[in-house]
All heavy atoms as a GROMACS GRO file, in nm:
protein
  588
    1MET      N    1  11.298   9.759   9.199
    1MET     CA    2  11.164   9.701   9.215
    1MET      C    3  11.061   9.809   9.174
    1MET      O    4  11.062   9.919   9.223
    1MET     CB    5  11.145   9.656   9.360
    1MET     CG    6  11.020   9.586   9.380
    1MET     SD    7  11.015   9.527   9.551
    1MET     CE    8  10.849   9.502   9.567
    2LYS      N    9  10.972   9.769   9.089
    2LYS     CA   10  10.858   9.857   9.049
    2LYS      C   11  10.744   9.858   9.144
    2LYS      O   12  10.715   9.752   9.201
    2LYS     CB   13  10.809   9.808   8.918
    2LYS     CG   14  10.849   9.884   8.796
    2LYS     CD   15  10.778   9.831   8.677
    2LYS     CE   16  10.776   9.940   8.567
    2LYS     NZ   17  10.713   9.885   8.444
    3LEU      N   18  10.684   9.967   9.164
    3LEU     CA   19  10.568   9.973   9.252
    3LEU      C   20  10.444   9.934   9.175
    3LEU      O   21  10.420   9.987   9.067
    3LEU     CB   22  10.546  10.125   9.302
    3LEU     CG   23  10.425  10.149   9.380
    3LEU    CD1   24  10.429  10.076   9.512
    3LEU    CD2   25  10.405  10.294   9.404
    4ARG      N   26  10.383   9.824   9.219
    4ARG     CA   27  10.263   9.767   9.159
    4ARG      C   28  10.160   9.745   9.267
    4ARG      O   29  10.188   9.683   9.364
    4ARG     CB   30  10.289   9.641   9.082
    4ARG     CG   31  10.386   9.663   8.971
    4ARG     CD   32  10.409   9.535   8.893
    4ARG     NE   33  10.282   9.508   8.818
    4ARG     CZ   34  10.251   9.398   8.763
    4ARG    NH1   35  10.333   9.294   8.769
    4ARG    NH2   36  10.132   9.383   8.696
    5LEU      N   37  10.038   9.793   9.243
    5LEU     CA   38   9.935   9.765   9.342
    5LEU      C   39   9.844   9.649   9.291
    5LEU      O   40   9.831   9.629   9.171
    5LEU     CB   41   9.842   9.892   9.356
    5LEU     CG   42   9.909  10.009   9.416
    5LEU    CD1   43   9.813  10.127   9.414
    5LEU    CD2   44   9.956   9.981   9.556
    6ASN      N   45   9.792   9.569   9.378
    6ASN     CA   46   9.709   9.460   9.340
    6ASN      C   47   9.576   9.515   9.294
    6ASN      O   48   9.550   9.632   9.309
    6ASN     CB   49   9.693   9.360   9.459
    6ASN     CG   50   9.618   9.423   9.575
    6ASN    OD1   51   9.560   9.531   9.565
    6ASN    ND2   52   9.623   9.351   9.683
    7PRO      N   53   9.497   9.431   9.220
    7PRO     CA   54   9.378   9.482   9.156
    7PRO      C   55   9.275   9.547   9.255
    7PRO      O   56   9.215   9.648   9.218
    7PRO     CB   57   9.313   9.360   9.091
    7PRO     CG   58   9.431   9.270   9.065
    7PRO     CD   59   9.526   9.297   9.176
    8LEU      N   60   9.257   9.492   9.372
    8LEU     CA   61   9.155   9.555   9.462
    8LEU      C   62   9.209   9.692   9.512
    8LEU      O   63   9.128   9.789   9.518
    8LEU     CB   64   9.138   9.460   9.587
    8LEU     CG   65   9.035   9.514   9.681
    8LEU    CD1   66   8.901   9.532   9.622
    8LEU    CD2   67   9.033   9.420   9.808
    9ALA      N   68   9.335   9.703   9.550
    9ALA     CA   69   9.390   9.827   9.594
    9ALA      C   70   9.392   9.928   9.471
    9ALA      O   71   9.361  10.053   9.498
    9ALA     CB   72   9.535   9.808   9.638
   10SER      N   73   9.416   9.882   9.356
   10SER     CA   74   9.404   9.975   9.237
   10SER      C   75   9.267  10.026   9.220
   10SER      O   76   9.244  10.150   9.186
   10SER     CB   77   9.450   9.899   9.112
   10SER     OG   78   9.590   9.865   9.122
   11ASP      N   79   9.164   9.942   9.230
   11ASP     CA   80   9.026   9.983   9.218
   11ASP      C   81   8.992  10.090   9.324
   11ASP      O   82   8.922  10.188   9.294
   11ASP     CB   83   8.932   9.867   9.231
   11ASP     CG   84   8.937   9.776   9.106
   11ASP    OD1   85   8.980   9.812   9.003
   11ASP    OD2   86   8.889   9.667   9.119
   12ILE      N   87   9.039  10.070   9.446
   12ILE     CA   88   9.008  10.159   9.551
   12ILE      C   89   9.082  10.294   9.528
   12ILE      O   90   9.018  10.403   9.545
   12ILE     CB   91   9.051  10.101   9.692
   12ILE    CG1   92   8.958   9.985   9.718
   12ILE    CG2   93   9.040  10.212   9.805
   12ILE    CD1   94   8.996   9.905   9.840
   13VAL      N   95   9.205  10.292   9.491
   13VAL     CA   96   9.283  10.412   9.457
   13VAL      C   97   9.216  10.491   9.347
   13VAL      O   98   9.199  10.614   9.352
   13VAL     CB   99   9.426  10.382   9.424
   13VAL    CG1  100   9.501  10.499   9.366
   13VAL    CG2  101   9.504  10.334   9.552
   14ILE      N  102   9.171  10.421   9.240
   14ILE     CA  103   9.106  10.491   9.127
   14ILE      C  104   8.974  10.548   9.171
   14ILE      O  105   8.954  10.664   9.130
   14ILE     CB  106   9.080  10.388   9.008
   14ILE    CG1  107   9.216  10.352   8.947
   14ILE    CG2  108   8.994  10.450   8.905
   14ILE    CD1  109   9.216  10.236   8.852
   15ALA      N  110   8.895  10.482   9.250
   15ALA     CA  111   8.762  10.542   9.295
   15ALA      C  112   8.789  10.660   9.378
   15ALA      O  113   8.725  10.765   9.360
   15ALA     CB  114   8.688  10.433   9.377
   16ILE      N  115   8.887  10.656   9.468
   16ILE     CA  116   8.914  10.777   9.556
   16ILE      C  117   8.969  10.881   9.466
   16ILE      O  118   8.931  11.006   9.484
   16ILE     CB  119   9.015  10.738   9.664
   16ILE    CG1  120   8.947  10.642   9.763
   16ILE    CG2  121   9.073  10.859   9.735
   16ILE    CD1  122   9.042  10.584   9.866
   17TYR      N  123   9.054  10.851   9.370
   17TYR     CA  124   9.110  10.958   9.280
   17TYR      C  125   9.003  11.032   9.208
   17TYR      O  126   8.998  11.154   9.196
   17TYR     CB  127   9.212  10.894   9.183
   17TYR     CG  128   9.268  10.982   9.088
   17TYR    CD1  129   9.375  11.067   9.122
   17TYR    CD2  130   9.224  10.990   8.954
   17TYR    CE1  131   9.436  11.157   9.033
   17TYR    CE2  132   9.281  11.076   8.861
   17TYR     CZ  133   9.389  11.156   8.901
   17TYR     OH  134   9.450  11.246   8.814
   18VAL      N  135   8.907  10.953   9.152
   18VAL     CA  136   8.800  11.014   9.072
   18VAL      C  137   8.713  11.100   9.154
   18VAL      O  138   8.683  11.215   9.120
   18VAL     CB  139   8.713  10.901   9.008
   18VAL    CG1  140   8.586  10.959   8.949
   18VAL    CG2  141   8.792  10.834   8.897
   19VAL      N  142   8.676  11.060   9.284
   19VAL     CA  143   8.590  11.139   9.369
   19VAL      C  144   8.662  11.263   9.406
   19VAL      O  145   8.608  11.375   9.405
   19VAL     CB  146   8.548  11.058   9.491
   19VAL    CG1  147   8.484  11.139   9.599
   19VAL    CG2  148   8.458  10.941   9.445
   20VAL      N  149   8.791  11.257   9.446
   20VAL     CA  150   8.868  11.375   9.486
   20VAL      C  151   8.881  11.476   9.367
   20VAL      O  152   8.868  11.591   9.387
   20VAL     CB  153   9.003  11.332   9.544
   20VAL    CG1  154   9.098  11.454   9.560
   20VAL    CG2  155   8.982  11.258   9.675
   21THR      N  156   8.920  11.424   9.251
   21THR     CA  157   8.934  11.514   9.134
   21THR      C  158   8.808  11.581   9.097
   21THR      O  159   8.805  11.700   9.056
   21THR     CB  160   8.997  11.446   9.026
   21THR    OG1  161   8.918  11.334   8.985
   21THR    CG2  162   9.142  11.401   9.052
   22LEU      N  163   8.697  11.508   9.108
   22LEU     CA  164   8.565  11.569   9.074
   22LEU      C  165   8.528  11.679   9.174
   22LEU      O  166   8.486  11.786   9.143
   22LEU     CB  167   8.453  11.467   9.070
   22LEU     CG  168   8.443  11.385   8.942
   22LEU    CD1  169   8.343  11.276   8.956
   22LEU    CD2  170   8.413  11.471   8.823
   23TYR      N  171   8.551  11.655   9.300
   23TYR     CA  172   8.535  11.749   9.412
   23TYR      C  173   8.620  11.873   9.390
   23TYR      O  174   8.577  11.988   9.394
   23TYR     CB  175   8.567  11.689   9.548
   23TYR     CG  176   8.558  11.791   9.656
   23TYR    CD1  177   8.436  11.842   9.706
   23TYR    CD2  178   8.672  11.837   9.710
   23TYR    CE1  179   8.436  11.935   9.804
   23TYR    CE2  180   8.674  11.939   9.812
   23TYR     CZ  181   8.558  11.987   9.854
   23TYR     OH  182   8.552  12.077   9.954
   24PHE      N  183   8.744  11.845   9.349
   24PHE     CA  184   8.834  11.956   9.323
   24PHE      C  185   8.795  12.046   9.210
   24PHE      O  186   8.797  12.166   9.216
   24PHE     CB  187   8.981  11.904   9.302
   24PHE     CG  188   9.080  12.008   9.260
   24PHE    CD1  189   9.123  12.101   9.351
   24PHE    CD2  190   9.125  12.019   9.131
   24PHE    CE1  191   9.218  12.197   9.316
   24PHE    CE2  192   9.217  12.116   9.098
   24PHE     CZ  193   9.261  12.208   9.182
   25ARG      N  194   8.748  11.972   9.102
   25ARG     CA  195   8.707  12.054   8.986
   25ARG      C  196   8.581  12.135   9.010
   25ARG      O  197   8.571  12.254   8.975
   25ARG     CB  198   8.675  11.956   8.868
   25ARG     CG  199   8.793  11.909   8.795
   25ARG     CD  200   8.760  11.812   8.687
   25ARG     NE  201   8.676  11.878   8.588
   25ARG     CZ  202   8.605  11.813   8.496
   25ARG    NH1  203   8.607  11.688   8.494
   25ARG    NH2  204   8.533  11.878   8.412
   26PHE      N  205   8.479  12.074   9.081
   26PHE     CA  206   8.362  12.150   9.114
   26PHE      C  207   8.384  12.266   9.206
   26PHE      O  208   8.337  12.376   9.186
   26PHE     CB  209   8.252  12.058   9.169
   26PHE     CG  210   8.194  11.962   9.072
   26PHE    CD1  211   8.163  11.832   9.121
   26PHE    CD2  212   8.169  11.996   8.944
   26PHE    CE1  213   8.107  11.744   9.025
   26PHE    CE2  214   8.113  11.908   8.856
   26PHE     CZ  215   8.084  11.784   8.893
   27LYS      N  216   8.474  12.245   9.306
   27LYS     CA  217   8.508  12.354   9.396
   27LYS      C  218   8.581  12.459   9.327
   27LYS      O  219   8.551  12.586   9.352
   27LYS     CB  220   8.583  12.294   9.511
   27LYS     CG  221   8.621  12.399   9.618
   27LYS     CD  222   8.691  12.335   9.735
   27LYS     CE  223   8.727  12.442   9.837
   27LYS     NZ  224   8.795  12.395   9.951
   28PHE      N  225   8.678  12.427   9.246
   28PHE     CA  226   8.760  12.524   9.168
   28PHE      C  227   8.674  12.606   9.080
   28PHE      O  228   8.686  12.725   9.060
   28PHE     CB  229   8.872  12.463   9.100
   28PHE     CG  230   8.967  12.557   9.023
   28PHE    CD1  231   9.047  12.633   9.098
   28PHE    CD2  232   8.967  12.549   8.886
   28PHE    CE1  233   9.131  12.723   9.029
   28PHE    CE2  234   9.049  12.638   8.820
   28PHE     CZ  235   9.132  12.726   8.891
   29GLU      N  236   8.580  12.534   9.002
   29GLU     CA  237   8.490  12.602   8.914
   29GLU      C  238   8.406  12.709   8.979
   29GLU      O  239   8.383  12.817   8.929
   29GLU     CB  240   8.400  12.503   8.833
   29GLU     CG  241   8.477  12.425   8.730
   29GLU     CD  242   8.394  12.316   8.677
   29GLU    OE1  243   8.274  12.318   8.692
   29GLU    OE2  244   8.453  12.224   8.609
   30ASN      N  245   8.355  12.683   9.101
   30ASN     CA  246   8.266  12.772   9.171
   30ASN      C  247   8.345  12.890   9.228
   30ASN      O  248   8.298  13.001   9.224
   30ASN     CB  249   8.192  12.696   9.289
   30ASN     CG  250   8.082  12.610   9.237
   30ASN    OD1  251   8.028  12.631   9.125
   30ASN    ND2  252   8.050  12.508   9.309
   31GLU      N  253   8.462  12.866   9.281
   31GLU     CA  254   8.544  12.973   9.337
   31GLU      C  255   8.608  13.067   9.231
   31GLU      O  256   8.610  13.188   9.254
   31GLU     CB  257   8.643  12.917   9.426
   31GLU     CG  258   8.594  12.856   9.550
   31GLU     CD  259   8.705  12.787   9.640
   31GLU    OE1  260   8.817  12.798   9.595
   31GLU    OE2  261   8.669  12.739   9.738
   32ALA      N  262   8.654  13.012   9.120
   32ALA     CA  263   8.725  13.090   9.027
   32ALA      C  264   8.649  13.123   8.902
   32ALA      O  265   8.699  13.192   8.819
   32ALA     CB  266   8.856  13.014   8.984
   33SER      N  267   8.521  13.081   8.894
   33SER     CA  268   8.439  13.100   8.776
   33SER      C  269   8.506  13.076   8.649
   33SER      O  270   8.523  13.151   8.557
   33SER     CB  271   8.379  13.241   8.773
   33SER     OG  272   8.476  13.334   8.759
   34VAL      N  273   8.553  12.947   8.640
   34VAL     CA  274   8.628  12.896   8.522
   34VAL      C  275   8.531  12.860   8.414
   34VAL      O  276   8.420  12.818   8.432
   34VAL     CB  277   8.708  12.770   8.568
   34VAL    CG1  278   8.775  12.710   8.449
   34VAL    CG2  279   8.804  12.805   8.676
   35GLY      N  280   8.570  12.881   8.292
   35GLY     CA  281   8.494  12.846   8.169
   35GLY      C  282   8.486  12.699   8.144
   35GLY      O  283   8.556  12.619   8.204
   36VAL      N  284   8.396  12.664   8.048
   36VAL     CA  285   8.378  12.526   8.015
   36VAL      C  286   8.504  12.456   7.955
   36VAL      O  287   8.535  12.350   7.992
   36VAL     CB  288   8.265  12.514   7.911
   36VAL    CG1  289   8.249  12.371   7.866
   36VAL    CG2  290   8.140  12.562   7.973
   37ILE      N  291   8.576  12.534   7.873
   37ILE     CA  292   8.697  12.475   7.807
   37ILE      C  293   8.801  12.447   7.917
   37ILE      O  294   8.869  12.344   7.906
   37ILE     CB  295   8.747  12.572   7.699
   37ILE    CG1  296   8.646  12.591   7.591
   37ILE    CG2  297   8.885  12.528   7.646
   37ILE    CD1  298   8.614  12.466   7.516
   38HIS      N  299   8.820  12.536   8.008
   38HIS     CA  300   8.913  12.514   8.110
   38HIS      C  301   8.880  12.385   8.195
   38HIS      O  302   8.966  12.312   8.235
   38HIS     CB  303   8.925  12.637   8.210
   38HIS     CG  304   8.986  12.752   8.145
   38HIS    ND1  305   8.913  12.854   8.093
   38HIS    CD2  306   9.123  12.786   8.126
   38HIS    CE1  307   9.000  12.947   8.043
   38HIS    NE2  308   9.123  12.911   8.062
   39SER      N  309   8.749  12.370   8.222
   39SER     CA  310   8.708  12.261   8.297
   39SER      C  311   8.732  12.134   8.225
   39SER      O  312   8.783  12.020   8.277
   39SER     CB  313   8.559  12.269   8.336
   39SER     OG  314   8.510  12.153   8.401
   40VAL      N  315   8.705  12.129   8.096
   40VAL     CA  316   8.730  12.012   8.010
   40VAL      C  317   8.879  11.976   8.004
   40VAL      O  318   8.917  11.858   8.012
   40VAL     CB  319   8.670  12.028   7.871
   40VAL    CG1  320   8.714  11.921   7.779
   40VAL    CG2  321   8.516  12.033   7.876
   41VAL      N  322   8.964  12.078   7.989
   41VAL     CA  323   9.109  12.057   7.983
   41VAL      C  324   9.161  11.998   8.112
   41VAL      O  325   9.237  11.910   8.119
   41VAL     CB  326   9.180  12.184   7.945
   41VAL    CG1  327   9.329  12.174   7.963
   41VAL    CG2  328   9.148  12.225   7.799
   42MET      N  329   9.102  12.058   8.221
   42MET     CA  330   9.149  12.008   8.355
   42MET      C  331   9.107  11.863   8.379
   42MET      O  332   9.181  11.781   8.427
   42MET     CB  333   9.091  12.097   8.469
   42MET     CG  334   9.146  12.072   8.604
   42MET     SD  335   9.079  12.173   8.739
   42MET     CE  336   8.976  12.294   8.663
   43GLY      N  337   8.982  11.825   8.338
   43GLY     CA  338   8.932  11.693   8.351
   43GLY      C  339   9.012  11.597   8.261
   43GLY      O  340   9.047  11.487   8.299
   44ALA      N  341   9.051  11.640   8.136
   44ALA     CA  342   9.135  11.555   8.056
   44ALA      C  343   9.268  11.537   8.113
   44ALA      O  344   9.325  11.423   8.100
   44ALA     CB  345   9.144  11.620   7.913
   45CYS      N  346   9.331  11.635   8.182
   45CYS     CA  347   9.461  11.619   8.239
   45CYS      C  348   9.456  11.521   8.350
   45CYS      O  349   9.544  11.429   8.371
   45CYS     CB  350   9.510  11.751   8.293
   45CYS     SG  351   9.560  11.860   8.158
   46PHE      N  352   9.345  11.520   8.428
   46PHE     CA  353   9.332  11.425   8.544
   46PHE      C  354   9.315  11.282   8.488
   46PHE      O  355   9.369  11.189   8.545
   46PHE     CB  356   9.210  11.460   8.627
   46PHE     CG  357   9.230  11.572   8.722
   46PHE    CD1  358   9.133  11.672   8.744
   46PHE    CD2  359   9.352  11.594   8.788
   46PHE    CE1  360   9.152  11.777   8.822
   46PHE    CE2  361   9.372  11.700   8.872
   46PHE     CZ  362   9.272  11.788   8.890
   47ILE      N  363   9.237  11.268   8.379
   47ILE     CA  364   9.229  11.136   8.314
   47ILE      C  365   9.354  11.087   8.257
   47ILE      O  366   9.377  10.964   8.263
   47ILE     CB  367   9.107  11.138   8.210
   47ILE    CG1  368   8.976  11.156   8.283
   47ILE    CG2  369   9.110  11.011   8.129
   47ILE    CD1  370   8.859  11.178   8.184
   48ILE      N  371   9.427  11.176   8.190
   48ILE     CA  372   9.558  11.136   8.135
   48ILE      C  373   9.654  11.079   8.240
   48ILE      O  374   9.726  10.982   8.228
   48ILE     CB  375   9.619  11.249   8.055
   48ILE    CG1  376   9.540  11.264   7.925
   48ILE    CG2  377   9.769  11.224   8.021
   48ILE    CD1  378   9.569  11.384   7.845
   49ILE      N  379   9.656  11.150   8.359
   49ILE     CA  380   9.744  11.102   8.473
   49ILE      C  381   9.699  10.963   8.507
   49ILE      O  382   9.785  10.874   8.530
   49ILE     CB  383   9.729  11.200   8.593
   49ILE    CG1  384   9.790  11.330   8.557
   49ILE    CG2  385   9.791  11.141   8.714
   49ILE    CD1  386   9.766  11.440   8.656
   50LEU      N  387   9.574  10.943   8.522
   50LEU     CA  388   9.526  10.806   8.568
   50LEU      C  389   9.563  10.704   8.446
   50LEU      O  390   9.603  10.588   8.484
   50LEU     CB  391   9.372  10.809   8.579
   50LEU     CG  392   9.308  10.690   8.645
   50LEU    CD1  393   9.366  10.662   8.777
   50LEU    CD2  394   9.156  10.712   8.648
   51LEU      N  395   9.541  10.738   8.330
   51LEU     CA  396   9.580  10.636   8.220
   51LEU      C  397   9.727  10.611   8.214
   51LEU      O  398   9.768  10.497   8.180
   51LEU     CB  399   9.524  10.692   8.085
   51LEU     CG  400   9.377  10.694   8.067
   51LEU    CD1  401   9.333  10.756   7.937
   51LEU    CD2  402   9.315  10.554   8.081
   52VAL      N  403   9.809  10.710   8.242
   52VAL     CA  404   9.956  10.684   8.240
   52VAL      C  405   9.990  10.588   8.347
   52VAL      O  406  10.074  10.504   8.329
   52VAL     CB  407  10.028  10.819   8.252
   52VAL    CG1  408  10.172  10.796   8.285
   52VAL    CG2  409  10.016  10.901   8.130
   53LEU      N  410   9.931  10.606   8.471
   53LEU     CA  411   9.958  10.508   8.579
   53LEU      C  412   9.915  10.370   8.542
   53LEU      O  413   9.981  10.271   8.583
   53LEU     CB  414   9.894  10.564   8.711
   53LEU     CG  415   9.958  10.683   8.776
   53LEU    CD1  416   9.877  10.729   8.888
   53LEU    CD2  417  10.100  10.658   8.812
   54ILE      N  418   9.806  10.357   8.466
   54ILE     CA  419   9.760  10.228   8.438
   54ILE      C  420   9.854  10.165   8.329
   54ILE      O  421   9.892  10.048   8.330
   54ILE     CB  422   9.613  10.228   8.384
   54ILE    CG1  423   9.525  10.256   8.498
   54ILE    CG2  424   9.573  10.096   8.312
   54ILE    CD1  425   9.374  10.282   8.466
   55LYS      N  426   9.893  10.250   8.235
   55LYS     CA  427   9.978  10.208   8.124
   55LYS      C  428  10.115  10.164   8.179
   55LYS      O  429  10.178  10.071   8.120
   55LYS     CB  430  10.001  10.317   8.023
   55LYS     CG  431  10.076  10.285   7.901
   55LYS     CD  432  10.000  10.187   7.813
   55LYS     CE  433  10.074  10.179   7.679
   55LYS     NZ  434  10.006  10.079   7.592
   56LEU      N  435  10.167  10.237   8.277
   56LEU     CA  436  10.294  10.199   8.342
   56LEU      C  437  10.288  10.082   8.434
   56LEU      O  438  10.382  10.042   8.495
   56LEU     CB  439  10.355  10.323   8.410
   56LEU     CG  440  10.398  10.435   8.323
   56LEU    CD1  441  10.440  10.556   8.414
   56LEU    CD2  442  10.515  10.397   8.239
   57LYS      N  443  10.161  10.024   8.451
   57LYS     CA  444  10.139   9.912   8.535
   57LYS      C  445  10.158   9.938   8.680
   57LYS      O  446  10.184   9.849   8.761
   57LYS     CB  447  10.220   9.788   8.498
   57LYS     CG  448  10.195   9.752   8.344
   57LYS     CD  449  10.140   9.627   8.334
   57LYS     CE  450  10.141   9.589   8.181
   57LYS     NZ  451  10.024   9.531   8.145
   58VAL      N  452  10.147  10.065   8.723
   58VAL     CA  453  10.148  10.103   8.860
   58VAL      C  454  10.015  10.064   8.918
   58VAL      O  455  10.006  10.001   9.030
   58VAL     CB  456  10.183  10.248   8.884
   58VAL    CG1  457  10.163  10.286   9.032
   58VAL    CG2  458  10.318  10.276   8.838
   59LEU      N  459   9.911  10.096   8.844
   59LEU     CA  460   9.769  10.052   8.885
   59LEU      C  461   9.730   9.939   8.792
   59LEU      O  462   9.754   9.938   8.671
   59LEU     CB  463   9.680  10.164   8.864
   59LEU     CG  464   9.700  10.293   8.956
   59LEU    CD1  465   9.603  10.402   8.913
   59LEU    CD2  466   9.683  10.259   9.097
   60ASN      N  467   9.674   9.837   8.854
   60ASN     CA  468   9.623   9.723   8.779
   60ASN      C  469   9.476   9.702   8.811
   60ASN      O  470   9.443   9.616   8.885
   60ASN     CB  471   9.711   9.597   8.824
   60ASN     CG  472   9.852   9.613   8.793
   60ASN    OD1  473   9.892   9.638   8.681
   60ASN    ND2  474   9.930   9.609   8.896
   61PRO      N  475   9.393   9.777   8.746
   61PRO     CA  476   9.248   9.772   8.783
   61PRO      C  477   9.181   9.645   8.739
   61PRO      O  478   9.216   9.584   8.642
   61PRO     CB  479   9.191   9.887   8.705
   61PRO     CG  480   9.283   9.914   8.593
   61PRO     CD  481   9.411   9.874   8.632
   62ASN      N  482   9.088   9.594   8.825
   62ASN     CA  483   9.006   9.487   8.793
   62ASN      C  484   8.862   9.539   8.760
   62ASN      O  485   8.777   9.458   8.734
   62ASN     CB  486   9.003   9.394   8.915
   62ASN     CG  487   8.935   9.259   8.893
   62ASN    OD1  488   8.926   9.222   8.781
   62ASN    ND2  489   8.886   9.201   8.992
   63TRP      N  490   8.845   9.661   8.765
   63TRP     CA  491   8.718   9.730   8.745
   63TRP      C  492   8.606   9.675   8.829
   63TRP      O  493   8.492   9.652   8.791
   63TRP     CB  494   8.683   9.722   8.594
   63TRP     CG  495   8.794   9.774   8.506
   63TRP    CD1  496   8.862   9.697   8.420
   63TRP    CD2  497   8.850   9.909   8.499
   63TRP    NE1  498   8.968   9.773   8.364
   63TRP    CE2  499   8.954   9.904   8.405
   63TRP    CE3  500   8.820  10.023   8.563
   63TRP    CZ2  501   9.031  10.012   8.382
   63TRP    CZ3  502   8.892  10.139   8.532
   63TRP    CH2  503   8.999  10.131   8.439
   64PHE      N  504   8.641   9.648   8.954
   64PHE     CA  505   8.551   9.594   9.056
   64PHE      C  506   8.477   9.469   9.012
   64PHE      O  507   8.367   9.436   9.048
   64PHE     CB  508   8.445   9.699   9.100
   64PHE     CG  509   8.514   9.814   9.172
   64PHE    CD1  510   8.526   9.934   9.110
   64PHE    CD2  511   8.554   9.805   9.296
   64PHE    CE1  512   8.580  10.045   9.169
   64PHE    CE2  513   8.612   9.906   9.365
   64PHE     CZ  514   8.629  10.027   9.304
   65GLY      N  515   8.546   9.388   8.923
   65GLY     CA  516   8.485   9.254   8.884
   65GLY      C  517   8.383   9.270   8.781
   65GLY      O  518   8.308   9.172   8.756
   66LEU      N  519   8.366   9.388   8.716
   66LEU     CA  520   8.256   9.405   8.618
   66LEU      C  521   8.283   9.336   8.491
   66LEU      O  522   8.192   9.287   8.424
   66LEU     CB  523   8.239   9.552   8.589
   66LEU     CG  524   8.185   9.643   8.708
   66LEU    CD1  525   8.177   9.784   8.667
   66LEU    CD2  526   8.046   9.590   8.750
   67PHE      N  527   8.408   9.320   8.452
   67PHE     CA  528   8.438   9.254   8.328
   67PHE      C  529   8.503   9.122   8.363
   67PHE      O  530   8.579   9.110   8.450
   67PHE     CB  531   8.530   9.341   8.239
   67PHE     CG  532   8.476   9.479   8.206
   67PHE    CD1  533   8.532   9.584   8.266
   67PHE    CD2  534   8.372   9.490   8.124
   67PHE    CE1  535   8.476   9.710   8.235
   67PHE    CE2  536   8.322   9.604   8.095
   67PHE     CZ  537   8.369   9.721   8.149
   68SER      N  538   8.468   9.019   8.283
   68SER     CA  539   8.528   8.886   8.311
   68SER      C  540   8.670   8.884   8.259
   68SER      O  541   8.707   8.948   8.158
   68SER     CB  542   8.449   8.776   8.240
   68SER     OG  543   8.452   8.800   8.100
   69THR      N  544   8.755   8.816   8.330
   69THR     CA  545   8.894   8.806   8.294
   69THR      C  546   8.919   8.683   8.202
   69THR      O  547   8.836   8.588   8.219
   69THR     CB  548   8.985   8.792   8.416
   69THR    OG1  549   8.944   8.683   8.493
   69THR    CG2  550   8.976   8.922   8.490
   70LYS      N  551   9.011   8.687   8.119
   70LYS     CA  552   9.042   8.571   8.035
   70LYS      C  553   9.116   8.465   8.110
   70LYS      O  554   9.225   8.499   8.164
   70LYS     CB  555   9.117   8.616   7.908
   70LYS     CG  556   9.046   8.711   7.821
   70LYS     CD  557   9.126   8.752   7.705
   70LYS     CE  558   9.055   8.849   7.619
   70LYS     NZ  559   9.131   8.901   7.506
   71ASN      N  560   9.065   8.349   8.110
   71ASN     CA  561   9.135   8.236   8.179
   71ASN      C  562   9.216   8.161   8.072
   71ASN      O  563   9.158   8.118   7.975
   71ASN     CB  564   9.035   8.141   8.248
   71ASN     CG  565   8.969   8.212   8.367
   71ASN    OD1  566   9.027   8.304   8.424
   71ASN    ND2  567   8.852   8.169   8.398
   72LYS      N  568   9.340   8.141   8.103
   72LYS     CA  569   9.426   8.071   8.001
   72LYS      C  570   9.426   7.925   8.036
   72LYS      O  571   9.460   7.887   8.154
   72LYS     CB  572   9.567   8.128   8.006
   72LYS     CG  573   9.581   8.266   7.953
   72LYS     CD  574   9.716   8.313   7.951
   72LYS     CE  575   9.733   8.457   7.896
   72LYS     NZ  576   9.869   8.502   7.897
   73SER      N  577   9.386   7.840   7.951
   73SER     CA  578   9.386   7.700   7.972
   73SER      C  579   9.529   7.644   7.936
   73SER      O  580   9.588   7.670   7.842
   73SER     CB  581   9.285   7.627   7.881
   73SER     OG  582   9.156   7.683   7.909
   74SER      N  583   9.578   7.559   8.032
   74SER     CA  584   9.702   7.497   8.010
   74SER      C  585   9.695   7.359   7.969
   74SER      O  586   9.616   7.289   8.014
   74SER     CB  587   9.787   7.506   8.142
   74SER     OG  588   9.808   7.641   8.175
   0.00000   0.00000   0.00000
């Protein structure tokens, strides 16, 4: 059985993930005086992790209802 989160839970997990990773990046940059390239690479790695989870359908974002979904007519 695959782990799949419903759209609302996925949106909440994504929002928390983004806030925590941004906090981690800002804190790490201030403490370790990291350069711009290191910060961009770290941010790209965090985004890739998120995109892989969406691609594997572990996360199923609804984007908080911002985009309309396609309704299939039967």
